[in-house]
C-alpha positions in Angstrom: 0.0 0.0 0.0 1.1 3.5 -0.6 0.2 6.8 1.0 -2.5 8.9 -0.6 -0.1 11.8 -1.2 2.4 9.6 -3.1 1.7 10.1 -6.8 5.0 8.7 -8.1 4.9 5.1 -6.7 3.0 2.5 -8.6 0.6 0.2 -6.9 1.8 -3.3 -6.2 0.5 -5.9 -8.7 -1.3 -8.7 -7.1 0.2 -11.8 -8.6 -1.9 -14.9 -9.1 -1.1 -17.8 -6.9 0.3 -20.9 -8.6 -1.6 -24.1 -8.8 -5.2 -25.1 -9.0 -7.5 -22.6 -7.3 -9.4 -24.0 -4.2 -13.1 -24.5 -4.4 -13.8 -24.5 -0.7 -15.3 -28.0 -1.0 -12.4 -30.0 0.2 -13.3 -33.3 2.0 -11.6 -34.6 5.1 -9.9 -38.0 4.8 -12.8 -39.6 6.8 -15.3 -38.2 4.3 -13.3 -39.6 1.3 -13.1 -43.0 3.0 -16.8 -43.0 3.6 -17.5 -42.2 0.0 -15.1 -45.0 -1.1 -16.8 -47.5 1.1 -20.2 -46.6 -0.3 -18.9 -46.9 -3.9 -17.4 -50.3 -3.1 -20.7 -51.6 -1.6 -22.6 -50.5 -4.7 -20.1 -52.5 -6.9 -20.6 -55.6 -4.8 -24.4 -55.2 -4.9 -24.3 -54.8 -8.7 -22.1 -57.9 -8.9 -24.5 -59.9 -6.7 -27.5 -58.8 -8.8 -25.7 -59.8 -12.0 -24.9 -63.2 -10.5 -28.5 -63.7 -9.4 -29.8 -62.8 -12.9 -27.3 -65.3 -14.4 -28.4 -68.1 -12.0 -32.1 -67.4 -12.8 -31.3 -67.5 -16.5 -29.4 -70.8 -16.1 -32.1 -72.4 -14.1 -34.4 -72.3 -17.1 -31.8 -74.0 -19.4 -31.6 -77.7 -19.8 -29.0 -79.4 -17.6 -26.9 -80.5 -20.6 -26.5 -76.9 -21.8 -25.5 -75.7 -18.3 -22.9 -78.5 -18.0 -21.4 -77.5 -21.4 -21.3 -73.8 -20.4 -19.6 -74.6 -17.1 -17.0 -76.7 -18.8 -16.3 -73.9 -21.3 -16.0 -71.5 -18.5 -13.6 -73.7 -16.5 -11.4 -74.1 -19.6 -11.3 -70.3 -20.1 -10.4 -69.7 -16.5 -7.6 -72.2 -16.6 -6.2 -70.7 -19.8 -6.2 -67.2 -18.2 -4.9 -68.3 -14.7 -1.8 -70.2 -15.8 0.7 -69.9 -12.9 4.0 -68.2 -13.8 7.0 -70.5 -14.1 10.0 -69.7 -11.9 13.1 -68.7 -13.8 15.4 -70.6 -11.4 17.0 -73.6 -13.0 
């Protein structure tokens, strides 16, 4: 700030602060954790609903078809879940 009688000194420029401006809506770590837990429970619920729908759909299929589908699924899982071989001789 300058004195009112001073006509030769320029006003100081207010420089912008670096970084992202704050919104004033920052959450505490506890609030973030609570939101995370809620999101995870929704994911589990959606998975359980999908599994229940699948079981209902399979219950209407003939047993032969269900057995073939399960066999295909097991083969696919085995192909994906091949254990890594150790590099030690």
